[in-house]
C-alpha positions, 0 to 999 in steps of 0.5 A, spaced: 085 517 692 081 515 698 080 521 701 078 523 708 071 521 710 068 528 713 067 526 720 064 531 723 061 527 729 054 529 730 050 529 737 044 528 733 041 527 726 039 534 726 046 537 728 048 532 723 044 535 717 047 542 720 054 540 719 053 537 712 053 544 710 060 545 711 062 542 705 065 535 702 072 533 702 072 528 696 069 533 691 076 534 688 079 528 691 081 524 685 082 530 681 088 535 682 086 543 682 085 545 675 090 551 677 095 547 681 099 554 683 092 557 686 094 559 693 091 555 699 084 557 701 086 560 708 093 564 708 096 564 715 094 570 719 100 575 720 099 574 727 097 568 730 090 568 734 089 565 741 097 565 742 098 562 749 101 567 754 107 564 754 109 563 747 115 567 744 113 574 740 111 574 733 117 576 730 120 570 733 115 565 730 121 562 725 126 561 730 125 555 735 120 556 740 125 556 746 132 558 743 135 564 746 136 569 740 143 570 741 145 563 741 143 561 734 150 558 732 150 552 737 144 548 740 146 549 748 141 545 751 141 539 746 145 533 749 151 530 745 146 524 742 141 529 739 140 530 732 141 537 729 137 539 723 139 546 723 144 545 718 140 541 713 132 542 714 128 549 713 125 552 719 120 551 720 119 544 717 112 545 714 107 539 713 101 539 710 096 534 712 089 532 709 084 533 715 083 536 721 087 534 727 086 527 729 089 521 732 091 518 725 096 524 725 098 523 732 105 521 729 106 527 726 104 531 732 108 527 736 114 531 734 112 538 737 115 540 743 114 544 749 112 551 747 108 550 741 103 555 739 096 554 735 095 559 730 087 559 729 088 564 723 093 559 719 089 553 722 096 550 724 100 548 730 107 550 730 113 549 735 120 546 736 121 539 732 123 534 737 126 527 736 125 523 743 123 530 746 130 533 744 130 539 740 133 539 733 134 546 732 128 547 727 121 548 728 115 544 725 109 547 723 103 542 722 097 545 717 090 542 717 087 540 711 080 539 709 076 545 710 082 549 712 084 548 705 077 548 701 077 541 701 083 541 696 088 535 695 094 535 699 098 535 692 095 541 690 098 545 696 105 542 695 104 545 688 101 552 690 106 553 696 113 552 696 113 553 704 110 546 704 116 541 704 112 535 705 105 533 705 100 527 706 099 523 699 096 517 698 099 512 693 093 512 689 093 520 689 100 519 687 099 515 681 093 519 679 097 525 679 104 522 676 104 525 669 102 533 671 104 533 678 109 528 680 110 527 688 115 522 691 113 519 698 119 518 702 115 514 708 109 510 708 105 513 714 100 508 715 101 501 712 093 500 711 088 505 709 083 506 714 078 507 709 072 502 710 065 501 708 060 499 714 053 496 715 048 495 720 049 487 723 042 487 725 040 488 718 045 484 715 047 479 719 050 475 714 055 480 711 062 480 712 066 483 707 065 488 701 064 482 696 058 480 700 055 487 700 056 486 692 052 480 692 047 482 697 045 488 692 046 493 698 046 500 697 053 503 698 053 511 700 060 514 699 063 521 697 063 521 689 069 521 685 073 516 690 077 512 685 076 506 689 069 505 688 070 506 680 075 500 681 070 496 685 064 497 680 069 496 674 071 489 677 065 487 679 066 487 686 060 492 687 055 494 681 054 501 678 047 501 680 048 500 688 053 505 689 051 512 691 056 518 691 051 523 695 054 521 702 055 528 705 060 525 711 054 525 717 050 520 720 044 523 718 042 518 712 044 512 715 040 513 721 034 515 716 034 509 712 035 505 719 041 502 717 038 499 710 044 502 706 052 501 707 056 507 708 063 510 707 068 511 714 074 510 717 075 504 721 079 508 726 073 512 728 066 511 725 065 504 729 066 508 736 063 514 734 056 511 732 056 506 738 058 512 743 057 519 740 051 518 735 045 518 740 040 516 734 044 510 733 048 508 739 049 501 737 055 497 734 056 497 726 060 492 722 065 494 717 071 492 712 077 495 709 077 498 702 084 495 702 082 488 704 077 488 697 084 489 693 085 497 693 091 496 697 093 503 698 098 506 703 095 512 707 098 518 709 104 517 706 109 523 707 111 526 700 115 531 697 114 534 690 119 530 685 123 536 683 124 538 690 127 531 693 134 532 690 135 539 694 132 536 700 136 530 700 140 531 706 134 534 710 130 527 709 136 523 711 136 525 718 128 527 718 125 521 715 128 516 721 125 521 726 118 521 723 119 513 723 121 513 731 115 518 732 110 513 730 113 508 735 113 513 740 106 516 739 103 509 739 107 507 745 104 513 749 099 517 746 096 521 751 100 527 751 100 528 744 092 527 744 091 532 749 095 537 743 090 534 738 084 536 742 086 542 744 088 544 737 081 542 735 077 546 740 081 552 738 080 551 731 072 551 732 070 549 725 065 544 727 069 538 727 068 534 734 074 530 737 074 527 743 078 523 748 074 517 747 075 517 739 082 518 740 084 513 744 080 508 740 083 510 734 090 508 737 088 502 739 085 500 732 091 502 728 095 497 732 090 492 732 087 492 725 094 493 723 093 500 720 100 503 723 104 497 723 111 494 720 111 492 713 112 484 711 119 485 715 120 488 721 121 496 719 115 501 720 114 506 714 118 502 708 114 501 701 113 494 698 115 495 691 111 489 689 105 492 692 105 499 689 106 495 682 100 492 684 096 498 685 099 501 679 096 496 675 089 496 677 089 504 678 091 506 671 085 503 667 081 506 672 084 513 672 084 512 664 077 511 664 076 518 668 080 521 663 086 522 668 091 518 665 097 517 669 105 518 667 106 513 661 111 507 663 109 509 671 114 504 676 113 504 683 120 508 684 117 514 680 112 515 686 115 512 692 122 511 695 125 507 701 132 511 700 131 515 707 128 509 711 132 506 717 130 499 717 132 498 724 126 502 726 119 498 727 114 496 732 
């Protein structure tokens, strides 16, 4: 799978090198943990650290944040047209993300209502789950990924902790793990994977695509273990002798070789960061999306363990359209949710730097570059089964060559479904 670039935004090369010691997000990205039942690296603390003063008491954590204790059976303040999840979904609805809080996750954080709390021990944000600002009768808990889970995959977390209902699973990750750790995505989080390769346009003014990087023989630095890179080298888009899996997630090496190499990143972040927040560079970069070179991955799709889909069908029927609409609401007016994201980042204080400027750029880019968009129709969040089949066709030989053979006879319906999608919801 194409996992998260470890974008600890450095203020200088020295700071970048210091942050590199925080670890890699892609060491195990394309291979599930040997023991999927292994507990996540950081268990939730018994009592939330840095709990806001107006939060409910600890023993009220599992209750909706502002719901009266003696009125459990009726959502007294919910308007008649509101959606109630109390009878069909667990509380809290736990969603495992793949990285630190960021705007690319904004459509999930959009569902957190007033009275939320930031739990620094669990590296999670909890609060009432809202639909259009109206409480649904259950809480939501959004867990950070990346360093918070020891850079393990989201799939491994779904199999390690039954409290997690849903998690971000990229389509290639689902293909890879389909034989032993199957998941089914119930909504395409992002229509296009934000993963990019970027380069210095002053050094390479003639480069316009990943194919051009291959023809020019430019060194490409990436996180080792990324399946898309094996596809590029096996298909001849890039050559094996021009790729370097030593990327550590910081700008240091790119700056040190003065832009002579290309590097992995996110189109919704690195172009802004390198031009505005890396003083040792502070100039534009050019980039091309991995998807546009043939590895057409759906990113941050909302997935569930395959064997838990049936028992949660009633919940998903109500919840998935809420997530769809949350995506629309977030990109329409992201300011309030971005404040929550930045507040969480600052509270977690794990070396991840995230600013209002990056968040605003991310939303603009997600829309302009079609990262968060409708599919080929007018619906947001549904899967194109022909496209999924195309990725299966090119991914199977890659994973087989790595000794990670997917399920025999794998078809799109094994790993994705449009069953719960409301076709009327779109941008």
